[in-house]
N, C-alpha and C positions, 0 to 999 in steps of 0.2 A: 777051319778056324778062321782063315783069312776072310772067307765069304761071310761068316757071322759078324765079324768086326765091321765089314763094309756095309752090311745091312743096318747095323746099329748106327753107324755114322750117318747113313742116308736118312734114317727115321728121325734122328735128332735134328738134322738140317731142315727137314720138312716141318718141324714143330714151330709155331709162331713165337716171336720174342715177347715174353711177359712184360717187359719194360715199356712205358708209354713213349710216344714220340715227343719231340720237343714242343710242338704246338699244342698237342693234347695236354701235356704237362702244364703249360702256361694257362690254358683255359681252366684246368682243374684248380690251379692256384688262385685264379681270379674268382672262381665260383665260391671258394672258401672265404672270400672277403665280404663282410656284411653289407658294405656300401654298394658293391657291385651287384649283389643279389637284390638289394632294394631297388636299384636303378632298373634292373631287368624286370622285376615283378611288378613294380609300381610306377617308376618313372616313364618307361616306354609306353604303357597303356595311357597314362595321363597325357603325354606328349602327342600320342596318336589322336586321342579324343579332342584335345585342345586344337590341334591342327585341323581336324575335321570341322570343328565349330567355326574356327576362323575362316576356313574356306567357304563354309555355308553362308556366314553373315557378311562375307566380302561383297556379296551382291546386294546393292541397295534395295532393290525391289523385295528380295526375300526378307531382309532385315525389317523393312517397314511392315511387311505382312506379319512378321512375328510380333512386333510391337502392337499392331492393331488387334491381333488375336488376344494378346495378353490383356490389353485394355478392355476388350469386350468381356473377357472372363471375369476380370476384377469388377467391372460395372455390374455384371449379372449377379455376382455374389453380394456386393454392397447394397444393391437396390432390391434385395429380397424383402418381402413384406415384414418379416420378423426383425429387420434391421432399420426400418423406417420410423422416423419421429413424426407423429401426426398431431400431437397436442403439447402445449406448454402450460405449466401450472406455476403461478407466482404466489408465494405465501410470505406473510410477514410485512407486506408493503401496503401503504395506503393506496387509494384509488388513483390519486395524482401521480404517485411514484410508479405504480404499475403501468400507467400510460407512458411514462418516461422510459421505463425499461423496455417496453415493447417497441418504442421508437429507435432505441440504440442497438437492439439485438439484430445482428446481421443474419437473420434466419427467415427463409421463405419455406413454409410448410407445404407439402411434406418434404423432409430432407433425411438423407441417410445419416445414421449416427457416426459413420466413418468420416463424414465431412465436417464434423464438429470437433473443435479443440476445447474441451471443458475448462482447462486451465486458462486459456485465452479469454473465454467467456467470463470466467470468474474475475480476472483482472480488469476486464472492460467494465463490469458492473461495479467493482469496488472503486473505480475512478470517478463514479458519480458521487457528488458531495453528500447527498442524503443517506447513502448506504455505508454503514460501518463495516459489515462483512457480508459475504454471499457464499452460498453453497449450491453448486450446480451438479445435478446427477441425472442419469438416465435410468428409468425404471421400466420393467416389463410392460408390454402393451403399447409401446411407442409413445411414452410419456417423458417429457423433459421437465424436471422439477427444479425450481429456483427458489430457495429459501434465503431471505434477506433479513438483516437486522438493521433497522433504521437508526440514524443518529437522532437524538433528542435535542431540539434547540435549547440553548442555555441563556443566550443573550441576543439582543437586537443590536446589530452593528450598523451605525450610520456613517457612511462615507460620502464623499462629494458626488460619486456616481450613482449610488443606489442605497437602498436599505435592505439588509440581508439578515437572516437568522444564522447564528453560528452555534456549533456544538461546543461542548466543554473542552475539546482539544483544539478549537480554532477552525475546524473544517466548516466550509460553507454548507448549509443545509438547503436553503432556498431564498429567493428574493421575495420581498413583500412590498406592497404599495406604500406603506408608511409604518412608522413605529406604533401607531395606534392599532395596527392589525394584531399585535400581541402585547396588550397592556400588562399582562402577567409577567413579562420578562423584563429584567433591567436592561438599560441601554449603555452601550459603550461607543465612544467616538474618538476622533483624533488620528493623527498620522501614526501608523504602526500599531494601532490598538488591536487589530486582528491577530497580530503575532504574539500577543501576551495575554490571551484569554485565560489560561490557568491562573496566572497571577491576579487578573481582574476578579475572577470568581472568589479567590481567597479574600480579597479586600471587601468584596460585597458581603461575604459571610461575616467578616469582622464588623461591618457597618449595620448588621441586622437590628440593633436596638433602634435605628432610625429608619427601619424598613418602610414605615408609613409615609415618610417624607423623602425617601431616597428616589432620585431621578436616574442616576447612573454614574458612570465614570468617563472622564475625558482624558485622553493621552495628550500631554503637553510636550511639544518639542521632540516627540518620538523618544522620550527618555524618562518621563515620570507621569504620575497620575494626579488628577484632581477628582475628589469625590463631590458630586454636585447634588445638592438638596433642593427642595422647593424654595421658591423666591430667589433662586440663583445663589444660595449660600454655598460656599465652597470650603472644603478641607484640602489644603494644598500640601501634598505629600512630597517627601524627599525622593531623590533617585535611589538611594540606598536604604534598605530596611523600611519600605513604606508601611508594611503592616504594623510594625512596632509603633510608628508615629500615629497610625490610625487608632491603635489600641489606647494610646495615651489620650487622644481626642475623645474617645468613647468614655474613658474614665473621668475626664474633665466634665463631660456633659452629665454623667451620672451623679456627680457631686455638686455641680453648680448650675445645671440646666442651661448650659450656655447657648445651645442652638435654638432655644425659645426666646432669646433676646434679640435686640435690633442690631445684628451684626451682618457683615458682608462675608467674612472669611476668617479662618484660622490658618495661619501660615506656619507649616512645620518644615519648610524647606531647610531651615537651619534648626536641626533637632535640639541644639543646645540653647536656642533662643526663639521659641515659638512666639508668634505675633498675632494679636487679635485685632482684626480690622472691623471698625464700626461704620454704620451708614452715616451720611452727612448730618441728618437730623439728630442722630444719637450722639455724634461728636459735639454738636452744638449744645445739646442738653447737658452732656457730661462736662463741658467747659463752663457752662453757666453754674452748674452745681459746685464745681471747683472754685469758681470766683466767689460764690456765696460763702463757701467754707473758709476761703482765704480772708475775706472781709470780716467774717465772724472771729477768726483767730486774731486778726489785727486789732479789732475792737476790744477783745478780751485782754490783750496785752497792754492796752492803754489804761 
C-alpha cells in the first residue's frame, strides 16, 4: 500500500505544471491587445521595408541611378507615337488672328500631350484682345484643336497714342491705321472713353435718328459725354442720366428739326435749363430780326 502511494506521488511530480510561466503569461496578454498585434503584423514589416529603402537610397550614386531610370521610363511612355501631337487646327479665327495665335503658342511640334497644360493654353489665348473665348482639346490622331470665338469690333477708339477697334465690352480687338479703316463703326474719343463703352453704345443707339449725321462720342473731362454730329454740332450731355438728356434732345429735333438749323450745340449739362448755342452769323441774324420786331412794335405803339 505504501509502495502504491509512493508511485502515485512520483507520477504526479513528473507531470508538467499546466499553469503558464510569468513571461509566457505576459506575452499572451500582450498578444490579446489589438494594437500590439497590429504593430507585429503590420508595423514591423513596414519599418523593416522603410529601413531597407532608406539604407539603399542613402548612397547618392544609387539614388541618382534610380532617378535616371524613372526618368527614362517616363520619357519612353510619354513619347510613344500615340501620345505625340503632330498637328494644330485653329477654327473660328480670321487669317490675321490665326497668325497671332501661332506666334504666341509655346508649342514646337511634335510634342507630347503630357507636356501641354490645356488650361494654361486656354488662358493664354483668352488674354489676346480679339478672342472672346477659346476651347483647346486633344483629339485622336495627334491633333490639337483650338476653337475660338472672336470679338466683334463695335466702335473705333481714338486716343493720343493710336486708333484701335474696341468690342462692346471695351476689350481691344486690334489697332488700325486710321478711323477711315472702319467707316461703318462710330467713333469714341477722350480720356477714359475706353472704360465706358457699354454706356457709349447705349447713347449711340439713342442717337440713331441722327445716324446719317453722327460722327461719334467724345468723353469730356473723364466724366461726361458730348455727342458729335457733322459740322461739329454737339449735344453736351450731363454727368448723371445722359441718356435721358439725349432722349429729350431727340424729341426736340423730331418736333422742331433743331439740328438742321444754324446751331453750334445744345447744352444739357444743366438738365433743368438746357441751352441752345447758335453760330455767330445766326446770332447776328437773330439779333437783326429782334431789332426789326422791336422797332415795329415801337412804331405801332406811337
